[in-house]
Structure formats: structure tokens, C-alpha cells
C-alpha positions as a Markdown table, in Angstrom:
| # | Residue | x | y | z |
|---|---|---|---|---|
| 1 | Met | 101.2 | 148.7 | 95.9 |
| 2 | Arg | 102.0 | 147.3 | 99.5 |
| 3 | Lys | 99.0 | 145.0 | 99.2 |
| 4 | Tyr | 99.9 | 144.0 | 95.6 |
| 5 | Ala | 103.5 | 143.1 | 97.2 |
| 6 | Met | 102.1 | 141.3 | 100.2 |
| 7 | Gly | 99.6 | 139.3 | 98.2 |
| 8 | Leu | 102.6 | 138.7 | 95.7 |
| 9 | Met | 104.7 | 137.5 | 98.9 |
| 10 | Ala | 101.5 | 135.1 | 100.0 |
| 11 | Gly | 101.1 | 133.2 | 96.7 |
| 12 | Thr | 104.7 | 132.4 | 96.2 |
| 13 | Val | 105.1 | 131.1 | 100.0 |
| 14 | Ala | 101.8 | 129.0 | 99.2 |
| 15 | Leu | 103.5 | 127.5 | 95.9 |
| 16 | Phe | 106.8 | 126.5 | 97.6 |
| 17 | Ala | 104.8 | 125.3 | 100.4 |
| 18 | Gly | 102.4 | 123.4 | 98.2 |
| 19 | Ala | 105.9 | 122.3 | 96.2 |
| 20 | Ala | 107.6 | 121.2 | 99.2 |
| 21 | Leu | 104.3 | 119.0 | 100.0 |
| 22 | Ala | 104.3 | 117.7 | 97.0 |
| 23 | Gln | 108.0 | 116.3 | 97.1 |
| 24 | Gln | 107.5 | 114.5 | 100.6 |
| 25 | Arg | 105.5 | 111.6 | 99.0 |
| 26 | Thr | 106.6 | 108.5 | 97.2 |
| 27 | Thr | 105.1 | 105.0 | 95.6 |
| 28 | Leu | 106.7 | 102.0 | 95.8 |
| 29 | Asn | 105.8 | 99.3 | 93.5 |
| 30 | Met | 106.0 | 96.0 | 95.6 |
| 31 | Ala | 106.7 | 92.6 | 94.2 |
| 32 | Ala | 107.3 | 89.0 | 95.3 |
| 33 | Ile | 111.2 | 87.7 | 95.0 |
| 34 | Ser | 112.4 | 84.4 | 94.8 |
| 35 | Asp | 115.9 | 82.8 | 94.2 |
| 36 | Lys | 114.8 | 83.3 | 90.7 |
| 37 | Gly | 114.7 | 87.2 | 90.5 |
| 38 | Val | 111.6 | 89.4 | 90.8 |
| 39 | Gly | 108.5 | 87.7 | 90.5 |
| 40 | Glu | 104.7 | 88.7 | 90.3 |
| 41 | Ala | 103.6 | 92.4 | 91.4 |
| 42 | Val | 101.9 | 92.2 | 95.5 |
| 43 | Gly | 100.4 | 96.2 | 95.3 |
| 44 | Thr | 101.9 | 99.2 | 96.5 |
| 45 | Ile | 103.3 | 101.3 | 99.5 |
| 46 | Val | 102.8 | 104.8 | 99.9 |
| 47 | Phe | 105.4 | 106.3 | 101.5 |
| 48 | Ser | 104.7 | 109.9 | 103.2 |
| 49 | Asp | 106.2 | 112.8 | 105.4 |
| 50 | Thr | 103.9 | 113.9 | 108.2 |
| 51 | Pro | 104.8 | 115.2 | 111.5 |
| 52 | Gln | 104.8 | 112.3 | 113.5 |
| 53 | Gly | 107.3 | 110.7 | 110.9 |
| 54 | Leu | 106.8 | 108.6 | 107.7 |
| 55 | Ser | 103.7 | 107.7 | 107.0 |
| 56 | Ile | 103.3 | 104.3 | 105.4 |
| 57 | Glu | 100.1 | 103.2 | 103.9 |
| 58 | Pro | 100.6 | 99.5 | 102.4 |
| 59 | Lys | 97.9 | 98.0 | 99.7 |
| 60 | Leu | 99.1 | 94.8 | 99.2 |
| 61 | Lys | 97.8 | 91.4 | 98.3 |
| 62 | Gly | 98.8 | 88.0 | 97.8 |
| 63 | Leu | 101.1 | 87.4 | 100.9 |
| 64 | Pro | 101.0 | 84.9 | 103.7 |
| 65 | Pro | 99.2 | 86.1 | 106.5 |
| 66 | Gly | 100.5 | 86.8 | 109.9 |
| 67 | Pro | 103.4 | 89.4 | 111.2 |
| 68 | His | 105.9 | 89.9 | 108.9 |
| 69 | Gly | 109.9 | 91.7 | 109.4 |
| 70 | Phe | 109.6 | 95.1 | 107.2 |
| 71 | His | 113.0 | 97.2 | 106.6 |
| 72 | Val | 114.5 | 99.7 | 104.3 |
| 73 | His | 117.7 | 98.3 | 102.8 |
| 74 | Glu | 120.6 | 99.6 | 101.6 |
| 75 | Asn | 120.8 | 99.1 | 98.4 |
| 76 | Pro | 118.5 | 99.7 | 95.3 |
| 77 | Ser | 118.1 | 96.4 | 94.1 |
| 78 | Cys | 115.4 | 93.4 | 94.8 |
| 79 | Gln | 117.8 | 90.7 | 92.8 |
| 80 | Pro | 119.1 | 87.3 | 94.4 |
| 81 | Arg | 122.8 | 87.3 | 95.2 |
| 82 | Glu | 124.7 | 84.2 | 95.6 |
| 83 | Gln | 125.7 | 83.3 | 99.4 |
| 84 | Glu | 127.3 | 80.2 | 100.4 |
| 85 | Gly | 126.7 | 78.8 | 96.8 |
| 86 | Lys | 122.9 | 79.3 | 97.0 |
| 87 | Met | 121.1 | 82.0 | 95.4 |
| 88 | Val | 119.2 | 84.4 | 98.2 |
| 89 | Pro | 116.3 | 86.3 | 97.4 |
| 90 | Gly | 116.6 | 89.8 | 97.5 |
| 91 | Leu | 120.5 | 89.6 | 99.1 |
| 92 | Ala | 121.4 | 92.3 | 96.7 |
| 93 | Ala | 119.4 | 95.0 | 98.5 |
| 94 | Gly | 122.0 | 94.5 | 101.3 |
| 95 | Gly | 121.6 | 94.7 | 104.7 |
| 96 | His | 119.4 | 96.8 | 106.9 |
| 97 | Tyr | 119.9 | 100.8 | 106.3 |
| 98 | Asp | 122.0 | 101.6 | 109.1 |
| 99 | Pro | 123.8 | 105.2 | 108.1 |
| 100 | Lys | 125.2 | 105.4 | 112.0 |
| 101 | Ser | 126.4 | 102.0 | 111.9 |
| 102 | Thr | 124.6 | 100.8 | 115.2 |
| 103 | Lys | 124.7 | 97.1 | 114.0 |
| 104 | Ala | 121.9 | 97.1 | 116.3 |
| 105 | His | 118.1 | 95.7 | 115.7 |
| 106 | Arg | 116.0 | 97.9 | 118.4 |
| 107 | Gly | 112.7 | 98.5 | 116.1 |
| 108 | Pro | 111.1 | 101.8 | 114.7 |
| 109 | His | 111.0 | 103.9 | 118.1 |
| 110 | Ser | 114.6 | 103.4 | 119.3 |
| 111 | Ala | 117.5 | 105.8 | 118.5 |
| 112 | Glu | 120.1 | 103.3 | 119.3 |
| 113 | Gly | 119.2 | 100.9 | 116.2 |
| 114 | His | 119.3 | 100.8 | 112.3 |
| 115 | Leu | 117.4 | 103.4 | 110.8 |
| 116 | Gly | 115.9 | 101.3 | 108.4 |
| 117 | Asp | 113.9 | 99.1 | 111.0 |
| 118 | Leu | 110.0 | 99.8 | 110.3 |
| 119 | Pro | 107.0 | 98.7 | 112.4 |
| 120 | Val | 105.8 | 95.1 | 111.9 |
| 121 | Leu | 103.9 | 94.4 | 108.5 |
| 122 | Val | 100.5 | 92.5 | 109.2 |
| 123 | Val | 98.9 | 90.6 | 106.5 |
| 124 | Asp | 94.9 | 89.4 | 107.0 |
| 125 | Lys | 94.1 | 85.6 | 106.3 |
| 126 | Asp | 92.8 | 86.8 | 102.9 |
| 127 | Gly | 97.0 | 87.5 | 102.0 |
| 128 | Thr | 96.0 | 91.5 | 102.2 |
| 129 | Ser | 97.7 | 94.6 | 104.5 |
| 130 | Ser | 96.5 | 97.7 | 104.2 |
| 131 | Ala | 96.8 | 99.1 | 107.8 |
| 132 | Lys | 98.5 | 102.4 | 108.2 |
| 133 | Met | 101.7 | 102.6 | 110.1 |
| 134 | Val | 104.2 | 105.2 | 111.4 |
| 135 | Ala | 108.0 | 104.9 | 111.3 |
| 136 | Pro | 108.4 | 108.3 | 113.6 |
| 137 | Arg | 112.6 | 108.1 | 113.0 |
| 138 | Leu | 112.3 | 108.5 | 108.8 |
| 139 | Lys | 111.6 | 110.5 | 106.2 |
| 140 | Val | 110.8 | 109.8 | 102.4 |
| 141 | Ala | 114.2 | 111.4 | 101.4 |
| 142 | Asp | 115.8 | 108.5 | 103.4 |
| 143 | Leu | 114.3 | 106.0 | 101.1 |
| 144 | Arg | 115.7 | 107.4 | 98.0 |
| 145 | Gly | 118.0 | 104.7 | 96.5 |
| 146 | Arg | 117.1 | 102.3 | 98.9 |
| 147 | Ala | 114.9 | 98.7 | 98.6 |
| 148 | Val | 112.0 | 98.1 | 101.2 |
| 149 | Ile | 112.0 | 94.4 | 102.0 |
| 150 | Ile | 108.9 | 92.2 | 103.4 |
| 151 | His | 110.6 | 88.9 | 105.3 |
| 152 | Ala | 108.9 | 85.7 | 105.9 |
| 153 | Gly | 108.6 | 85.8 | 109.6 |
| 154 | Gly | 107.3 | 88.2 | 112.3 |
| 155 | Asp | 109.9 | 90.9 | 113.9 |
| 156 | Asn | 110.7 | 91.0 | 117.6 |
| 157 | Phe | 112.8 | 94.2 | 117.2 |
| 158 | Asp | 116.0 | 92.4 | 118.8 |
| 159 | Asp | 119.0 | 90.6 | 118.2 |
| 160 | Lys | 118.3 | 87.7 | 120.0 |
| 161 | Pro | 117.1 | 85.0 | 120.0 |
| 162 | Gln | 117.7 | 85.3 | 116.5 |
| 163 | Ala | 119.7 | 88.2 | 114.7 |
| 164 | Leu | 117.7 | 91.0 | 113.2 |
| 165 | Gly | 114.6 | 90.5 | 115.0 |
| 166 | Gly | 114.1 | 86.7 | 113.4 |
| 167 | Gly | 111.9 | 87.6 | 110.3 |
| 168 | Gly | 113.8 | 85.4 | 107.9 |
| 169 | Gly | 114.0 | 85.0 | 104.4 |
| 170 | Arg | 113.1 | 88.0 | 102.2 |
| 171 | Ile | 109.7 | 87.8 | 100.2 |
| 172 | Ala | 108.9 | 90.9 | 98.4 |
| 173 | Cys | 110.8 | 94.2 | 97.3 |
| 174 | Gly | 110.4 | 97.5 | 95.8 |
| 175 | Val | 112.8 | 100.0 | 95.2 |
| 176 | Ala | 112.3 | 103.9 | 95.8 |
| 177 | Asp | 113.3 | 105.7 | 93.0 |
| 178 | Leu | 116.6 | 108.3 | 93.3 |
| 179 | Arg | 114.9 | 111.2 | 91.6 |
| 180 | Ala | 112.4 | 113.5 | 93.1 |
| 181 | Ser | 109.1 | 111.6 | 94.8 |
| 182 | Asn | 105.9 | 111.8 | 92.7 |
């Protein structure tokens, strides 16, 4: 009887552990964005919880080569919004995810800045990006109900000489679903 109970308990623990691991992963469908709205698909990004932080596995295409600012934004929308009389791509996503109201852009490794700061996304000469990255302060749960934005330019993880790392305009976006991850 004791062996049966131990086996049942071990099986139950394994079942719950497996279910917990399955809920620590989500895939975002990324699309190009413009002042007209959401456009063509540019690929996917798989986000997974790891002991080192949030693992980021992009499979992207059709993007301009070079470094790009890459952030979790506050709102679950990739739509344009008007600012100063002009439609701005992805502006409905709001600002960088900053639950502690630091109002500082310091990068993914600094506890003094936005939580939504992700590592720089590097796009190869052929317009693809597949290099894995880690954001040590984030978890999949932090993404739910938020947008992930790729910016036109690089990111220096500072607010000088330009605010928010100088990433510039928003060129691609994906929204993390509010439901349990897949």
C-alpha cells in the first residue's frame, strides 16, 4: 500500500510539474506595422521561462538589417494612434512596460529601469533574425496582455542622447494573449 501511495504521489507531482512547464511558454505572431495599421506577417517569437530568465527565440524575416530596439509595451494593441495630428505606427501599444514607474531606460540587465527592456534584436543582412536571447528579469506571465514591439533603430539602453535608447519608430509588433500560454 505504501509503494502504491508513493507511486501515486510521484505521478501526481510529475503531472503538475509537466503542466507548470507547459504554461511557461508562449508564441507571438509578429507583423509589420505602419501608420495604416497591421500589415504582413514577419514571423514568430517563442518566449519561454528558464532559470536564467525569459528565453527569446525569434524566427523573423523581412526586417531591415542591423540592430533594433526591442521592448515589451504596456497595452495589447499594435494599432496606430494619432499623435500631434499624425498617425503613428503601433502607438496604441503605449509606452515601455514599467510597472515600478522607474521612467528610466536602462536595459534588460538593470533593476533600475523599465521591466520591458529586452536585449537588442539583431537582424542579418538577409532580413532574418534567429539569434536566441535572454531577458533575465522577465517571465512569460509578464507578457500576457501586452504588445512586443520591434523599433526601426538600435538601442543604447540609456535616455541620452535620445530618449528610450534612440530606437525610433515602431516597425513590427505582436500581442501576447491574455489567456494561458500555449
